[in-house]
CHARMM-style PDB file with segment names, atoms N, HN, CA, C and O in Angstrom:
ATOM      1  N   MET     1      66.788  30.360 -52.901  1.00  0.00      PROA
ATOM      2  CA  MET     1      65.402  30.043 -52.736  1.00  0.00      PROA
ATOM      3  C   MET     1      64.893  28.997 -53.692  1.00  0.00      PROA
ATOM      4  O   MET     1      65.170  28.900 -54.887  1.00  0.00      PROA
ATOM      5  N   ARG     2      64.161  28.287 -53.023  1.00  0.00      PROA
ATOM      6  HN  ARG     2      63.936  28.366 -52.052  1.00  0.00      PROA
ATOM      7  CA  ARG     2      63.446  27.194 -53.786  1.00  0.00      PROA
ATOM      8  C   ARG     2      61.996  27.191 -53.737  1.00  0.00      PROA
ATOM      9  O   ARG     2      61.472  27.675 -52.733  1.00  0.00      PROA
ATOM     10  N   GLN     3      61.255  26.716 -54.676  1.00  0.00      PROA
ATOM     11  HN  GLN     3      61.682  26.323 -55.491  1.00  0.00      PROA
ATOM     12  CA  GLN     3      59.867  26.580 -54.595  1.00  0.00      PROA
ATOM     13  C   GLN     3      59.415  25.339 -53.910  1.00  0.00      PROA
ATOM     14  O   GLN     3      60.049  24.323 -54.193  1.00  0.00      PROA
ATOM     15  N   VAL     4      58.553  25.247 -53.161  1.00  0.00      PROA
ATOM     16  HN  VAL     4      58.038  26.072 -52.931  1.00  0.00      PROA
ATOM     17  CA  VAL     4      58.148  24.101 -52.490  1.00  0.00      PROA
ATOM     18  C   VAL     4      56.637  23.987 -52.488  1.00  0.00      PROA
ATOM     19  O   VAL     4      55.957  25.009 -52.400  1.00  0.00      PROA
ATOM     20  N   ILE     5      56.082  22.785 -52.580  1.00  0.00      PROA
ATOM     21  HN  ILE     5      56.634  21.955 -52.651  1.00  0.00      PROA
ATOM     22  CA  ILE     5      54.631  22.718 -52.715  1.00  0.00      PROA
ATOM     23  C   ILE     5      54.326  21.736 -51.404  1.00  0.00      PROA
ATOM     24  O   ILE     5      54.986  20.757 -51.057  1.00  0.00      PROA
ATOM     25  N   ILE     6      53.164  22.272 -50.796  1.00  0.00      PROA
ATOM     26  HN  ILE     6      52.628  23.067 -51.079  1.00  0.00      PROA
ATOM     27  CA  ILE     6      52.878  21.453 -49.537  1.00  0.00      PROA
ATOM     28  C   ILE     6      51.169  21.271 -49.726  1.00  0.00      PROA
ATOM     29  O   ILE     6      50.389  22.107 -50.182  1.00  0.00      PROA
ATOM     30  N   TYR     7      50.896  20.032 -49.268  1.00  0.00      PROA
ATOM     31  HN  TYR     7      51.529  19.353 -48.897  1.00  0.00      PROA
ATOM     32  CA  TYR     7      49.710  19.536 -49.449  1.00  0.00      PROA
ATOM     33  C   TYR     7      49.442  18.453 -48.373  1.00  0.00      PROA
ATOM     34  O   TYR     7      50.361  17.848 -47.820  1.00  0.00      PROA
ATOM     35  N   PRO     8      48.066  18.232 -48.096  1.00  0.00      PROA
ATOM     36  CA  PRO     8      47.743  17.149 -47.090  1.00  0.00      PROA
ATOM     37  C   PRO     8      47.891  15.786 -47.732  1.00  0.00      PROA
ATOM     38  O   PRO     8      47.309  15.555 -48.791  1.00  0.00      PROA
ATOM     39  N   GLY     9      48.639  14.878 -47.142  1.00  0.00      PROA
ATOM     40  HN  GLY     9      49.111  15.065 -46.281  1.00  0.00      PROA
ATOM     41  CA  GLY     9      48.565  13.636 -47.673  1.00  0.00      PROA
ATOM     42  C   GLY     9      47.469  12.690 -47.454  1.00  0.00      PROA
ATOM     43  O   GLY     9      46.603  13.046 -46.655  1.00  0.00      PROA
ATOM     44  N   GLU    10      47.347  11.519 -48.036  1.00  0.00      PROA
ATOM     45  HN  GLU    10      48.050  11.230 -48.685  1.00  0.00      PROA
ATOM     46  CA  GLU    10      46.214  10.660 -47.573  1.00  0.00      PROA
ATOM     47  C   GLU    10      46.036  10.118 -46.244  1.00  0.00      PROA
ATOM     48  O   GLU    10      45.003   9.737 -45.694  1.00  0.00      PROA
ATOM     49  N   ASP    11      47.466  10.158 -45.746  1.00  0.00      PROA
ATOM     50  HN  ASP    11      48.305  10.467 -46.193  1.00  0.00      PROA
ATOM     51  CA  ASP    11      47.548   9.504 -44.367  1.00  0.00      PROA
ATOM     52  C   ASP    11      47.249  10.623 -43.163  1.00  0.00      PROA
ATOM     53  O   ASP    11      47.162  10.232 -41.999  1.00  0.00      PROA
ATOM     54  N   GLY    12      47.113  11.876 -43.464  1.00  0.00      PROA
ATOM     55  HN  GLY    12      47.183  12.193 -44.410  1.00  0.00      PROA
ATOM     56  CA  GLY    12      46.738  12.810 -42.611  1.00  0.00      PROA
ATOM     57  C   GLY    12      48.022  13.651 -42.245  1.00  0.00      PROA
ATOM     58  O   GLY    12      47.985  14.574 -41.430  1.00  0.00      PROA
ATOM     59  N   TYR    13      49.033  13.300 -42.839  1.00  0.00      PROA
ATOM     60  HN  TYR    13      49.063  12.551 -43.501  1.00  0.00      PROA
ATOM     61  CA  TYR    13      50.335  14.016 -42.702  1.00  0.00      PROA
ATOM     62  C   TYR    13      50.449  15.104 -43.885  1.00  0.00      PROA
ATOM     63  O   TYR    13      49.897  14.920 -44.970  1.00  0.00      PROA
ATOM     64  N   TRP    14      51.226  16.277 -43.583  1.00  0.00      PROA
ATOM     65  HN  TRP    14      51.674  16.426 -42.702  1.00  0.00      PROA
ATOM     66  CA  TRP    14      51.502  16.995 -44.533  1.00  0.00      PROA
ATOM     67  C   TRP    14      52.607  16.746 -45.238  1.00  0.00      PROA
ATOM     68  O   TRP    14      53.639  16.457 -44.631  1.00  0.00      PROA
ATOM     69  N   VAL    15      52.586  16.815 -46.696  1.00  0.00      PROA
ATOM     70  HN  VAL    15      51.748  17.050 -47.189  1.00  0.00      PROA
ATOM     71  CA  VAL    15      53.592  16.375 -47.556  1.00  0.00      PROA
ATOM     72  C   VAL    15      54.265  17.681 -48.210  1.00  0.00      PROA
ATOM     73  O   VAL    15      53.543  18.536 -48.722  1.00  0.00      PROA
ATOM     74  N   ALA    16      55.565  17.807 -48.185  1.00  0.00      PROA
ATOM     75  HN  ALA    16      56.152  17.113 -47.769  1.00  0.00      PROA
ATOM     76  CA  ALA    16      56.248  18.958 -48.860  1.00  0.00      PROA
ATOM     77  C   ALA    16      57.181  18.433 -49.764  1.00  0.00      PROA
ATOM     78  O   ALA    16      57.881  17.450 -49.525  1.00  0.00      PROA
ATOM     79  N   GLU    17      57.196  19.174 -50.946  1.00  0.00      PROA
ATOM     80  HN  GLU    17      56.628  19.973 -51.141  1.00  0.00      PROA
ATOM     81  CA  GLU    17      58.269  18.665 -51.991  1.00  0.00      PROA
ATOM     82  C   GLU    17      58.850  19.841 -52.653  1.00  0.00      PROA
ATOM     83  O   GLU    17      58.243  20.902 -52.798  1.00  0.00      PROA
ATOM     84  N   CYS    18      60.031  19.617 -53.043  1.00  0.00      PROA
ATOM     85  HN  CYS    18      60.525  18.755 -52.926  1.00  0.00      PROA
ATOM     86  CA  CYS    18      60.764  20.643 -53.990  1.00  0.00      PROA
ATOM     87  C   CYS    18      60.801  20.174 -55.336  1.00  0.00      PROA
ATOM     88  O   CYS    18      61.604  19.282 -55.613  1.00  0.00      PROA
ATOM     89  N   PRO    19      60.056  20.641 -56.205  1.00  0.00      PROA
ATOM     90  CA  PRO    19      60.139  20.138 -57.598  1.00  0.00      PROA
ATOM     91  C   PRO    19      61.431  20.356 -58.445  1.00  0.00      PROA
ATOM     92  O   PRO    19      61.723  19.582 -59.356  1.00  0.00      PROA
ATOM     93  N   SER    20      62.146  21.365 -58.137  1.00  0.00      PROA
ATOM     94  HN  SER    20      61.909  21.994 -57.397  1.00  0.00      PROA
ATOM     95  CA  SER    20      63.444  21.626 -58.796  1.00  0.00      PROA
ATOM     96  C   SER    20      64.492  20.584 -58.254  1.00  0.00      PROA
ATOM     97  O   SER    20      65.589  20.523 -58.810  1.00  0.00      PROA
ATOM     98  N   LEU    21      64.211  19.795 -57.233  1.00  0.00      PROA
ATOM     99  HN  LEU    21      63.320  19.844 -56.782  1.00  0.00      PROA
ATOM    100  CA  LEU    21      65.199  18.766 -56.709  1.00  0.00      PROA
ATOM    101  C   LEU    21      64.539  17.398 -56.648  1.00  0.00      PROA
ATOM    102  O   LEU    21      63.984  16.960 -55.641  1.00  0.00      PROA
ATOM    103  N   PRO    22      64.646  16.753 -57.820  1.00  0.00      PROA
ATOM    104  CA  PRO    22      63.911  15.455 -57.971  1.00  0.00      PROA
ATOM    105  C   PRO    22      64.122  14.726 -56.715  1.00  0.00      PROA
ATOM    106  O   PRO    22      65.201  14.701 -56.125  1.00  0.00      PROA
ATOM    107  N   GLY    23      63.055  14.134 -56.329  1.00  0.00      PROA
ATOM    108  HN  GLY    23      62.178  14.154 -56.809  1.00  0.00      PROA
ATOM    109  CA  GLY    23      62.972  13.239 -55.071  1.00  0.00      PROA
ATOM    110  C   GLY    23      63.178  13.883 -53.641  1.00  0.00      PROA
ATOM    111  O   GLY    23      63.196  13.230 -52.598  1.00  0.00      PROA
ATOM    112  N   CYS    24      63.333  15.271 -53.737  1.00  0.00      PROA
ATOM    113  HN  CYS    24      63.318  15.802 -54.584  1.00  0.00      PROA
ATOM    114  CA  CYS    24      63.359  15.913 -52.468  1.00  0.00      PROA
ATOM    115  C   CYS    24      61.981  16.216 -51.851  1.00  0.00      PROA
ATOM    116  O   CYS    24      61.350  17.242 -52.105  1.00  0.00      PROA
ATOM    117  N   ILE    25      61.555  15.216 -50.997  1.00  0.00      PROA
ATOM    118  HN  ILE    25      62.068  14.383 -50.791  1.00  0.00      PROA
ATOM    119  CA  ILE    25      60.258  15.126 -50.308  1.00  0.00      PROA
ATOM    120  C   ILE    25      60.326  14.903 -48.895  1.00  0.00      PROA
ATOM    121  O   ILE    25      61.137  14.115 -48.409  1.00  0.00      PROA
ATOM    122  N   SER    26      59.458  15.605 -48.172  1.00  0.00      PROA
ATOM    123  HN  SER    26      58.799  16.245 -48.567  1.00  0.00      PROA
ATOM    124  CA  SER    26      59.353  15.326 -46.797  1.00  0.00      PROA
ATOM    125  C   SER    26      58.100  15.408 -46.230  1.00  0.00      PROA
ATOM    126  O   SER    26      57.233  15.935 -46.928  1.00  0.00      PROA
ATOM    127  N   GLN    27      57.797  15.019 -45.142  1.00  0.00      PROA
ATOM    128  HN  GLN    27      58.501  14.591 -44.576  1.00  0.00      PROA
ATOM    129  CA  GLN    27      56.321  15.065 -44.452  1.00  0.00      PROA
ATOM    130  C   GLN    27      56.493  15.226 -42.877  1.00  0.00      PROA
ATOM    131  O   GLN    27      57.534  15.087 -42.235  1.00  0.00      PROA
ATOM    132  N   ALA    28      55.241  15.546 -42.414  1.00  0.00      PROA
ATOM    133  HN  ALA    28      54.395  15.658 -42.936  1.00  0.00      PROA
ATOM    134  CA  ALA    28      55.233  15.763 -41.062  1.00  0.00      PROA
ATOM    135  C   ALA    28      53.531  15.828 -40.597  1.00  0.00      PROA
ATOM    136  O   ALA    28      52.604  15.938 -41.400  1.00  0.00      PROA
ATOM    137  N   GLU    29      53.421  15.749 -39.380  1.00  0.00      PROA
ATOM    138  HN  GLU    29      54.174  15.660 -38.728  1.00  0.00      PROA
ATOM    139  CA  GLU    29      52.061  15.832 -38.711  1.00  0.00      PROA
ATOM    140  C   GLU    29      51.580  17.352 -38.991  1.00  0.00      PROA
ATOM    141  O   GLU    29      50.394  17.523 -39.273  1.00  0.00      PROA
ATOM    142  N   THR    30      52.369  18.354 -38.931  1.00  0.00      PROA
ATOM    143  HN  THR    30      53.333  18.215 -38.702  1.00  0.00      PROA
ATOM    144  CA  THR    30      51.780  19.572 -38.988  1.00  0.00      PROA
ATOM    145  C   THR    30      52.250  20.399 -40.324  1.00  0.00      PROA
ATOM    146  O   THR    30      53.235  19.975 -40.928  1.00  0.00      PROA
ATOM    147  N   LYS    31      51.738  21.284 -40.686  1.00  0.00      PROA
ATOM    148  HN  LYS    31      50.938  21.629 -40.195  1.00  0.00      PROA
ATOM    149  CA  LYS    31      52.350  22.017 -41.939  1.00  0.00      PROA
ATOM    150  C   LYS    31      53.436  22.802 -41.487  1.00  0.00      PROA
ATOM    151  O   LYS    31      54.322  23.034 -42.310  1.00  0.00      PROA
ATOM    152  N   HSD    32      53.564  23.336 -40.141  1.00  0.00      PROA
ATOM    153  HN  HSD    32      52.845  23.147 -39.473  1.00  0.00      PROA
ATOM    154  CA  HSD    32      54.919  24.019 -39.675  1.00  0.00      PROA
ATOM    155  C   HSD    32      55.901  22.934 -39.841  1.00  0.00      PROA
ATOM    156  O   HSD    32      56.890  23.170 -40.535  1.00  0.00      PROA
ATOM    157  N   ASP    33      55.755  21.741 -39.281  1.00  0.00      PROA
ATOM    158  HN  ASP    33      54.951  21.549 -38.717  1.00  0.00      PROA
ATOM    159  CA  ASP    33      56.829  20.913 -39.128  1.00  0.00      PROA
ATOM    160  C   ASP    33      57.362  20.266 -40.494  1.00  0.00      PROA
ATOM    161  O   ASP    33      58.517  19.870 -40.649  1.00  0.00      PROA
ATOM    162  N   ALA    34      56.372  20.219 -41.440  1.00  0.00      PROA
ATOM    163  HN  ALA    34      55.434  20.540 -41.314  1.00  0.00      PROA
ATOM    164  CA  ALA    34      56.570  19.821 -42.889  1.00  0.00      PROA
ATOM    165  C   ALA    34      57.478  20.915 -43.501  1.00  0.00      PROA
ATOM    166  O   ALA    34      58.356  20.615 -44.310  1.00  0.00      PROA
ATOM    167  N   ILE    35      57.263  22.137 -43.118  1.00  0.00      PROA
ATOM    168  HN  ILE    35      56.550  22.381 -42.460  1.00  0.00      PROA
ATOM    169  CA  ILE    35      58.253  23.246 -43.687  1.00  0.00      PROA
ATOM    170  C   ILE    35      59.573  23.050 -43.180  1.00  0.00      PROA
ATOM    171  O   ILE    35      60.547  22.912 -43.920  1.00  0.00      PROA
ATOM    172  N   TYR    36      59.635  23.034 -41.741  1.00  0.00      PROA
ATOM    173  HN  TYR    36      58.844  23.147 -41.140  1.00  0.00      PROA
ATOM    174  CA  TYR    36      60.759  22.682 -41.251  1.00  0.00      PROA
ATOM    175  C   TYR    36      61.608  21.569 -41.816  1.00  0.00      PROA
ATOM    176  O   TYR    36      62.801  21.769 -42.042  1.00  0.00      PROA
ATOM    177  N   ASN    37      61.033  20.400 -42.052  1.00  0.00      PROA
ATOM    178  HN  ASN    37      60.064  20.237 -41.868  1.00  0.00      PROA
ATOM    179  CA  ASN    37      61.539  19.400 -42.565  1.00  0.00      PROA
ATOM    180  C   ASN    37      62.080  19.492 -44.157  1.00  0.00      PROA
ATOM    181  O   ASN    37      63.129  18.952 -44.506  1.00  0.00      PROA
ATOM    182  N   ILE    38      61.370  20.116 -44.909  1.00  0.00      PROA
ATOM    183  HN  ILE    38      60.518  20.554 -44.626  1.00  0.00      PROA
ATOM    184  CA  ILE    38      61.650  20.328 -46.138  1.00  0.00      PROA
ATOM    185  C   ILE    38      62.954  21.340 -46.341  1.00  0.00      PROA
ATOM    186  O   ILE    38      63.756  21.272 -47.272  1.00  0.00      PROA
ATOM    187  N   ARG    39      62.971  22.190 -45.365  1.00  0.00      PROA
ATOM    188  HN  ARG    39      62.319  22.246 -44.608  1.00  0.00      PROA
ATOM    189  CA  ARG    39      64.173  23.061 -45.508  1.00  0.00      PROA
ATOM    190  C   ARG    39      65.399  22.281 -45.051  1.00  0.00      PROA
ATOM    191  O   ARG    39      66.491  22.521 -45.566  1.00  0.00      PROA
ATOM    192  N   GLU    40      65.261  21.374 -44.119  1.00  0.00      PROA
ATOM    193  HN  GLU    40      64.374  21.179 -43.701  1.00  0.00      PROA
ATOM    194  CA  GLU    40      66.413  20.567 -43.741  1.00  0.00      PROA
ATOM    195  C   GLU    40      66.799  19.552 -44.940  1.00  0.00      PROA
ATOM    196  O   GLU    40      67.957  19.224 -45.198  1.00  0.00      PROA
ATOM    197  N   ALA    41      65.556  19.068 -45.690  1.00  0.00      PROA
ATOM    198  HN  ALA    41      64.615  19.334 -45.480  1.00  0.00      PROA
ATOM    199  CA  ALA    41      65.800  18.157 -46.727  1.00  0.00      PROA
ATOM    200  C   ALA    41      66.640  18.792 -47.940  1.00  0.00      PROA
ATOM    201  O   ALA    41      67.495  18.185 -48.586  1.00  0.00      PROA
ATOM    202  N   ILE    42      66.215  20.212 -48.145  1.00  0.00      PROA
ATOM    203  HN  ILE    42      65.521  20.705 -47.621  1.00  0.00      PROA
ATOM    204  CA  ILE    42      66.692  20.928 -49.229  1.00  0.00      PROA
ATOM    205  C   ILE    42      68.271  21.009 -48.965  1.00  0.00      PROA
ATOM    206  O   ILE    42      69.137  20.526 -49.693  1.00  0.00      PROA
ATOM    207  N   ASN    43      68.449  21.652 -47.885  1.00  0.00      PROA
ATOM    208  HN  ASN    43      67.745  22.045 -47.293  1.00  0.00      PROA
ATOM    209  CA  ASN    43      69.966  21.918 -47.450  1.00  0.00      PROA
ATOM    210  C   ASN    43      70.766  20.590 -47.584  1.00  0.00      PROA
ATOM    211  O   ASN    43      71.837  20.552 -48.190  1.00  0.00      PROA
ATOM    212  N   GLY    44      70.214  19.527 -47.006  1.00  0.00      PROA
ATOM    213  HN  GLY    44      69.344  19.558 -46.515  1.00  0.00      PROA
ATOM    214  CA  GLY    44      71.012  18.211 -47.265  1.00  0.00      PROA
ATOM    215  C   GLY    44      71.184  17.817 -48.700  1.00  0.00      PROA
ATOM    216  O   GLY    44      72.228  17.342 -49.147  1.00  0.00      PROA
ATOM    217  N   TYR    45      70.116  18.039 -49.382  1.00  0.00      PROA
ATOM    218  HN  TYR    45      69.268  18.425 -49.018  1.00  0.00      PROA
ATOM    219  CA  TYR    45      70.324  17.668 -50.907  1.00  0.00      PROA
ATOM    220  C   TYR    45      71.492  18.264 -51.516  1.00  0.00      PROA
ATOM    221  O   TYR    45      72.390  17.665 -52.110  1.00  0.00      PROA
ATOM    222  N   ILE    46      71.376  19.637 -51.285  1.00  0.00      PROA
ATOM    223  HN  ILE    46      70.647  20.123 -50.803  1.00  0.00      PROA
ATOM    224  CA  ILE    46      72.237  20.562 -52.050  1.00  0.00      PROA
ATOM    225  C   ILE    46      73.701  20.303 -51.615  1.00  0.00      PROA
ATOM    226  O   ILE    46      74.630  20.264 -52.422  1.00  0.00      PROA
ATOM    227  N   THR    47      73.844  20.122 -50.225  1.00  0.00      PROA
ATOM    228  HN  THR    47      73.089  20.154 -49.569  1.00  0.00      PROA
ATOM    229  CA  THR    47      75.146  19.682 -49.597  1.00  0.00      PROA
ATOM    230  C   THR    47      75.688  18.627 -50.382  1.00  0.00      PROA
ATOM    231  O   THR    47      76.740  18.727 -51.013  1.00  0.00      PROA
ATOM    232  N   THR    48      74.868  17.477 -50.335  1.00  0.00      PROA
ATOM    233  HN  THR    48      74.013  17.395 -49.823  1.00  0.00      PROA
ATOM    234  CA  THR    48      75.448  16.340 -51.043  1.00  0.00      PROA
ATOM    235  C   THR    48      75.859  16.277 -52.361  1.00  0.00      PROA
ATOM    236  O   THR    48      76.806  15.585 -52.735  1.00  0.00      PROA
ATOM    237  N   LEU    49      75.058  17.102 -53.213  1.00  0.00      PROA
ATOM    238  HN  LEU    49      74.289  17.665 -52.910  1.00  0.00      PROA
ATOM    239  CA  LEU    49      75.330  17.364 -54.515  1.00  0.00      PROA
ATOM    240  C   LEU    49      76.687  18.081 -54.689  1.00  0.00      PROA
ATOM    241  O   LEU    49      77.486  17.795 -55.581  1.00  0.00      PROA
ATOM    242  N   LYS    50      76.861  18.966 -53.825  1.00  0.00      PROA
ATOM    243  HN  LYS    50      76.213  19.198 -53.100  1.00  0.00      PROA
ATOM    244  CA  LYS    50      78.231  19.739 -53.854  1.00  0.00      PROA
ATOM    245  C   LYS    50      79.245  18.874 -53.505  1.00  0.00      PROA
ATOM    246  O   LYS    50      80.214  18.779 -54.259  1.00  0.00      PROA
ATOM    247  N   GLU    51      79.179  18.121 -52.324  1.00  0.00      PROA
ATOM    248  HN  GLU    51      78.392  18.198 -51.712  1.00  0.00      PROA
ATOM    249  CA  GLU    51      80.122  17.258 -51.959  1.00  0.00      PROA
ATOM    250  C   GLU    51      80.631  16.155 -52.993  1.00  0.00      PROA
ATOM    251  O   GLU    51      81.774  15.702 -53.070  1.00  0.00      PROA
ATOM    252  N   ASP    52      79.662  15.869 -53.671  1.00  0.00      PROA
ATOM    253  HN  ASP    52      78.734  16.236 -53.608  1.00  0.00      PROA
ATOM    254  CA  ASP    52      79.997  14.838 -54.775  1.00  0.00      PROA
ATOM    255  C   ASP    52      80.278  15.284 -56.014  1.00  0.00      PROA
ATOM    256  O   ASP    52      80.382  14.531 -56.983  1.00  0.00      PROA
ATOM    257  N   GLY    53      80.447  16.813 -56.066  1.00  0.00      PROA
ATOM    258  HN  GLY    53      80.363  17.424 -55.279  1.00  0.00      PROA
ATOM    259  CA  GLY    53      80.849  17.425 -57.284  1.00  0.00      PROA
ATOM    260  C   GLY    53      79.912  17.380 -58.391  1.00  0.00      PROA
ATOM    261  O   GLY    53      80.284  17.418 -59.564  1.00  0.00      PROA
ATOM    262  N   LEU    54      78.646  17.297 -58.012  1.00  0.00      PROA
ATOM    263  HN  LEU    54      78.344  17.266 -57.059  1.00  0.00      PROA
ATOM    264  CA  LEU    54      77.645  17.338 -59.071  1.00  0.00      PROA
ATOM    265  C   LEU    54      76.922  18.730 -59.149  1.00  0.00      PROA
ATOM    266  O   LEU    54      76.894  19.543 -58.225  1.00  0.00      PROA
ATOM    267  N   PRO    55      76.403  18.873 -60.254  1.00  0.00      PROA
ATOM    268  CA  PRO    55      75.635  20.185 -60.478  1.00  0.00      PROA
ATOM    269  C   PRO    55      74.405  20.539 -59.647  1.00  0.00      PROA
ATOM    270  O   PRO    55      73.609  19.616 -59.469  1.00  0.00      PROA
ATOM    271  N   VAL    56      74.168  21.528 -59.200  1.00  0.00      PROA
ATOM    272  HN  VAL    56      74.815  22.277 -59.345  1.00  0.00      PROA
ATOM    273  CA  VAL    56      72.834  21.907 -58.497  1.00  0.00      PROA
ATOM    274  C   VAL    56      71.886  22.461 -59.489  1.00  0.00      PROA
ATOM    275  O   VAL    56      72.074  23.458 -60.187  1.00  0.00      PROA
ATOM    276  N   PRO    57      70.853  21.701 -59.466  1.00  0.00      PROA
ATOM    277  CA  PRO    57      69.672  22.175 -60.490  1.00  0.00      PROA
ATOM    278  C   PRO    57      69.467  23.680 -59.985  1.00  0.00      PROA
ATOM    279  O   PRO    57      69.550  24.044 -58.812  1.00  0.00      PROA
ATOM    280  N   GLU    58      69.190  24.466 -61.067  1.00  0.00      PROA
ATOM    281  HN  GLU    58      69.122  24.170 -62.019  1.00  0.00      PROA
ATOM    282  CA  GLU    58      68.584  25.738 -60.990  1.00  0.00      PROA
ATOM    283  C   GLU    58      67.141  25.693 -60.657  1.00  0.00      PROA
ATOM    284  O   GLU    58      66.364  24.803 -61.004  1.00  0.00      PROA
ATOM    285  N   GLU    59      66.832  26.840 -59.883  1.00  0.00      PROA
ATOM    286  HN  GLU    59      67.463  27.563 -59.601  1.00  0.00      PROA
ATOM    287  CA  GLU    59      65.299  26.824 -59.469  1.00  0.00      PROA
ATOM    288  C   GLU    59      64.757  27.873 -60.791  1.00  0.00      PROA
ATOM    289  O   GLU    59      65.405  28.833 -61.210  1.00  0.00      PROA
ATOM    290  N   HSD    60      63.577  27.476 -61.246  1.00  0.00      PROA
ATOM    291  HN  HSD    60      63.051  26.697 -60.905  1.00  0.00      PROA
ATOM    292  CA  HSD    60      62.662  28.223 -61.924  1.00  0.00      PROA
ATOM    293  C   HSD    60      61.355  28.567 -61.341  1.00  0.00      PROA
ATOM    294  O   HSD    60      60.494  27.688 -61.347  1.00  0.00      PROA
ATOM    295  N   PHE    61      61.089  29.700 -60.847  1.00  0.00      PROA
ATOM    296  HN  PHE    61      61.789  30.414 -60.842  1.00  0.00      PROA
ATOM    297  CA  PHE    61      59.801  30.138 -60.315  1.00  0.00      PROA
ATOM    298  C   PHE    61      58.756  30.361 -61.312  1.00  0.00      PROA
ATOM    299  O   PHE    61      58.604  31.481 -61.800  1.00  0.00      PROA
ATOM    300  N   GLU    62      58.031  29.374 -61.644  1.00  0.00      PROA
ATOM    301  HN  GLU    62      58.154  28.464 -61.248  1.00  0.00      PROA
ATOM    302  CA  GLU    62      56.899  29.410 -62.584  1.00  0.00      PROA
ATOM    303  C   GLU    62      55.737  28.511 -62.002  1.00  0.00      PROA
ATOM    304  O   GLU    62      55.775  27.281 -61.971  1.00  0.00      PROA
ATOM    305  N   THR    63      54.641  29.342 -61.518  1.00  0.00      PROA
ATOM    306  HN  THR    63      54.610  30.341 -61.542  1.00  0.00      PROA
ATOM    307  CA  THR    63      53.740  28.525 -60.999  1.00  0.00      PROA
ATOM    308  C   THR    63      52.405  28.717 -61.502  1.00  0.00      PROA
ATOM    309  O   THR    63      52.030  29.856 -61.778  1.00  0.00      PROA
ATOM    310  N   LEU    64      51.544  27.585 -61.669  1.00  0.00      PROA
ATOM    311  HN  LEU    64      51.849  26.660 -61.444  1.00  0.00      PROA
ATOM    312  CA  LEU    64      50.244  27.641 -62.280  1.00  0.00      PROA
ATOM    313  C   LEU    64      49.299  26.995 -61.231  1.00  0.00      PROA
ATOM    314  O   LEU    64      49.549  25.911 -60.703  1.00  0.00      PROA
ATOM    315  N   VAL    65      48.347  27.634 -61.004  1.00  0.00      PROA
ATOM    316  HN  VAL    65      48.144  28.515 -61.433  1.00  0.00      PROA
ATOM    317  CA  VAL    65      47.300  26.791 -60.102  1.00  0.00      PROA
ATOM    318  C   VAL    65      46.084  26.617 -61.015  1.00  0.00      PROA
ATOM    319  O   VAL    65      45.647  27.569 -61.662  1.00  0.00      PROA
ATOM    320  N   LEU    66      45.527  25.364 -61.067  1.00  0.00      PROA
ATOM    321  HN  LEU    66      45.882  24.591 -60.542  1.00  0.00      PROA
ATOM    322  CA  LEU    66      44.467  25.067 -61.885  1.00  0.00      PROA
ATOM    323  C   LEU    66      43.392  24.445 -61.179  1.00  0.00      PROA
ATOM    324  O   LEU    66      43.555  23.357 -60.625  1.00  0.00      PROA
ATOM    325  N   ALA    67      42.329  25.045 -61.160  1.00  0.00      PROA
ATOM    326  HN  ALA    67      42.196  25.928 -61.610  1.00  0.00      PROA
ATOM    327  CA  ALA    67      41.140  24.329 -60.432  1.00  0.00      PROA
ATOM    328  C   ALA    67      40.143  23.598 -61.407  1.00  0.00      PROA
ATOM    329  O   ALA    67      39.667  24.138 -62.406  1.00  0.00      PROA
ATOM    330  N   VAL    68      39.919  22.498 -61.063  1.00  0.00      PROA
ATOM    331  HN  VAL    68      40.305  22.060 -60.251  1.00  0.00      PROA
ATOM    332  CA  VAL    68      39.180  21.699 -62.093  1.00  0.00      PROA
ATOM    333  C   VAL    68      37.987  21.278 -61.331  1.00  0.00      PROA
ATOM    334  OT1 VAL    68      37.124  20.583 -61.868  1.00  0.00      PROA
TER     335      VAL     68
END
C-alpha cells in the first residue's frame, strides 16, 4: 500500500503523487483517471527499481492536514 495525494492542478487536470516514491507523479482530466494512472505509475516505478536491483523505499503512513 502506498499513500497518494490527489489535488486539482492549475491547468484543470487532477494531479496524483506518491510521496514515498520521489518523482512518482501522474495526472488526468478526472479524479478517477488520476487514481488509475498513479496506480500504474507506482507499479512501474517499483518494478523498475526491482529490475535494477535497487531498494524499494518503505511507506510510512503519517498524514497531517493543515488548514491555514
